[in-house]
N, C-alpha and C positions, 0 to 999 in steps of 0.2 A: 404501587404498580407490577403487578403478576409479570410472566412473562410474557406473554403472549400482548398485554399492552407492549410492552420493549418494543417486540416483534416485531407488530406495525406500527409505534412508533418510528423504529427503524428504518424499513420500504420506505413509507409517505415523507421522511425527510431524502430516503436514496431518488426517490418520485421527484418531489420538489423540486432538488436541486436540480439535478440533471446534468448533462459532463463533466470535470472536470478537467478545467483550461489547464492543460500544463504548457506551460510558455515562459523556458526554459531548455535551451540541449542535455538530451540525456542518452550521449553514445554508448552506454556501458547494455542501457534495458535493449530488449530484444522487442516485439511489434506485440507479441502478446500478454507482456509486464508493461506495453506502455498501454494496449488497449484496456490491460486488467485497472490504473490507473485513472484512467480517462471516465472509467464507468463507477468506480467506486473510491474513487478521491477522495469526493467531501466526505461522504461515510466515516473515510477512518483519520480524515481529517476531523469530524467533531469528535470519532475516539480520543482522540487526542489529544484533542486540549478540555473535555469531562460536556463537550455537548451533547450528546447520547451518550449515558448509561451501557457501560458491554450488561449484557444474561448469560453468554454461554465461554466457557474458556477458555475456547480458539481465539474473542475478543479479547477478555481477558490478557492471557499471554498475549497481544498484538501489545496491549497497550503497554505491556513493560519494555519491549522490545519498543515502543514510540518514546518512555520514560531512558531506555541505555539501560534500563537495568536487566539489560537480557540482549543476548546476540541474535540475531535474527538464525532464523527456520528456517520458516516455510517461503517457498517462494514469493506468495505474498510480498510478507513482512522484509523478506532482502527486497525489494521493488519500493514498499513502501519507503525502508532506508534510505537508499543509493537515492530516489525524490528530497529527499531529506539532508541529506548531509550535503548533495548537490543545488539541492538548493542556500542551503545554506555559503558554500565556496561561492555562489556566484550574485552574493550580498556583501560578499563578505570583494572579491575579487570581480567582478563583470562576468557576463556571460561567454567563455569563452573556456575552449574544453584543452590542453597541453597535451596534445596525448593521438596518434593517432584516431583515428574512427573507429570501433569495438561494435559497429551498431551490429547484430548479429539478428537478421529475416528469421532462420529457421529451428531456433533457440525454442524449446516449449518449456511450461513448467514444470510438465510430468515428466523431459530431459536433461533439468534442473542440475544433475550429475548426484543431488546431493540426498538422501531419499528425506522426504517428509514428515516427518511422525502423525499430518493431518493428515495426509493421503486419502482421501474420498467421504473429508470431512466437510460443507460449508461452516463458512464465518454467521450465514444470517440462518 
């Protein structure tokens, strides 16, 4: 399958799956990050578990993060990493958050505080 075919497969997958259900509390993520997960969560999960093959360097880098082969760098990688970490916590201890609410409404990906080497690039 060539790159264009893979891209069409990824886009069709996104369209077919629809909104990703975030059924756990994510108090450390801002609204933009949660919206990103709702829009792309199924796709990120499919890249993580091998359902979809990566065709870009960004996707390959994301998979390295998903496999804990490197730390998350981009805001998108950080959002997915945080979601997966929280999901594992919930599976072990239940859906409770032991600490003050840190849900920040005005923090955007662009103002994350860390410069992403992927700024301006698209995952798809």
